[in-house]
C-alpha positions as CSV (number, residue, x, y, z in Angstrom):
1,M,91.4,110.3,94.6
2,V,89.8,113.7,95.6
3,D,89.5,116.3,93.1
4,R,91.7,119.5,94.3
5,T,88.7,121.5,93.7
6,D,87.0,119.6,96.3
7,L,89.5,120.2,99.1
8,A,87.7,123.1,100.7
9,K,84.2,121.0,100.9
10,V,86.3,118.2,102.3
11,N,88.0,120.3,104.9
12,Q,84.5,121.7,105.9
13,L,83.0,118.2,106.2
14,Y,85.9,117.2,108.4
15,D,85.5,120.2,110.7
16,E,81.7,119.6,111.0
17,S,82.5,116.0,111.8
18,N,84.9,116.8,114.6
19,L,82.6,119.2,116.1
20,I,79.8,116.5,116.2
21,D,82.0,113.9,117.4
22,R,83.0,116.2,120.3
23,A,79.4,117.2,121.0
24,I,78.4,113.6,121.3
25,D,81.4,112.9,123.4
26,N,80.5,115.7,125.8
27,F,76.9,114.4,126.2
28,D,78.2,110.7,126.9
29,H,80.4,112.3,129.6
30,G,77.3,114.2,131.4
31,G,77.6,117.3,129.2
32,V,74.4,119.6,129.3
33,I,72.7,122.1,126.9
34,I,73.7,125.4,128.0
35,A,72.2,127.7,125.1
36,M,69.8,127.5,122.0
37,S,69.5,129.2,118.9
38,I,66.2,129.3,117.3
39,S,65.7,130.7,113.9
40,G,62.8,132.9,113.0
41,A,62.1,130.6,109.9
42,P,63.9,127.6,108.2
43,L,67.3,128.8,107.3
44,D,66.7,128.2,103.4
45,A,63.5,130.2,103.5
46,P,64.0,133.8,102.1
47,P,63.5,136.7,104.5
48,P,60.3,138.8,104.4
49,P,60.0,141.8,102.1
50,G,61.9,144.6,103.7
51,E,64.1,142.6,105.6
52,S,67.7,141.6,105.0
53,S,67.9,138.4,107.2
54,R,65.8,136.2,109.3
55,S,66.1,137.1,112.8
56,G,66.3,134.5,115.7
57,V,67.2,134.0,119.3
58,T,69.6,132.6,121.3
59,L,68.8,131.7,124.8
60,S,70.5,130.5,127.9
61,T,69.1,127.1,129.0
62,T,70.6,127.3,132.6
63,A,67.2,127.7,134.2
64,I,65.3,125.3,131.8
65,A,64.9,121.8,132.8
66,Y,64.6,119.9,129.6
67,P,63.9,116.3,129.3
68,P,66.6,113.8,128.8
69,A,64.6,112.6,125.6
70,M,65.7,115.9,124.2
71,V,69.4,115.0,124.5
72,D,68.6,111.5,123.1
73,A,66.9,113.0,120.1
74,I,69.8,115.6,119.5
75,K,72.3,112.8,119.7
76,T,70.3,110.7,117.0
77,A,70.3,113.5,114.7
78,L,74.0,114.4,115.0
79,T,74.8,110.6,114.5
80,A,72.2,110.8,111.4
81,R,74.3,113.8,110.3
82,L,77.7,111.9,110.7
83,G,76.3,109.1,108.3
84,E,75.5,111.8,105.9
85,I,79.0,113.3,106.0
86,D,80.7,109.9,105.6
87,Q,78.6,109.6,102.4
88,E,79.5,113.1,101.1
89,L,83.1,112.5,101.8
90,G,82.9,108.8,100.0
91,S,81.2,110.6,96.9
92,L,84.0,113.2,96.8
93,G,86.4,110.2,96.7
94,V,87.6,110.3,100.0
95,T,89.0,107.0,101.2
96,G,90.6,105.3,104.4
97,F,88.1,106.8,107.0
98,E,86.5,104.4,109.3
99,A,83.1,103.9,108.7
100,R,80.6,105.4,111.3
101,A,78.8,102.1,112.0
102,T,82.1,100.9,113.7
103,R,82.7,103.8,115.6
104,T,79.6,104.5,117.5
């Protein structure tokens, strides 16, 4: 049984899972990367002294010919994250969801 205090986390994980499912489905049906966000440093790294946040850039990829292997690598990472989400949901007591191994 899910602890009521964990409901916000469960909802966040389900939302993330749904977004990842949609992204993979888009790739599987000819979707392309149209923009990238690149952080100035790892997200968990503190900003340099005097800066309130890490600056990054978002750029359009419409003029960039990226290799198909890039999409494959992204799909692999997204699928791995789905497995992590399933484990987190299980550890929070969520039951009755289909295992990812049977959905992919």
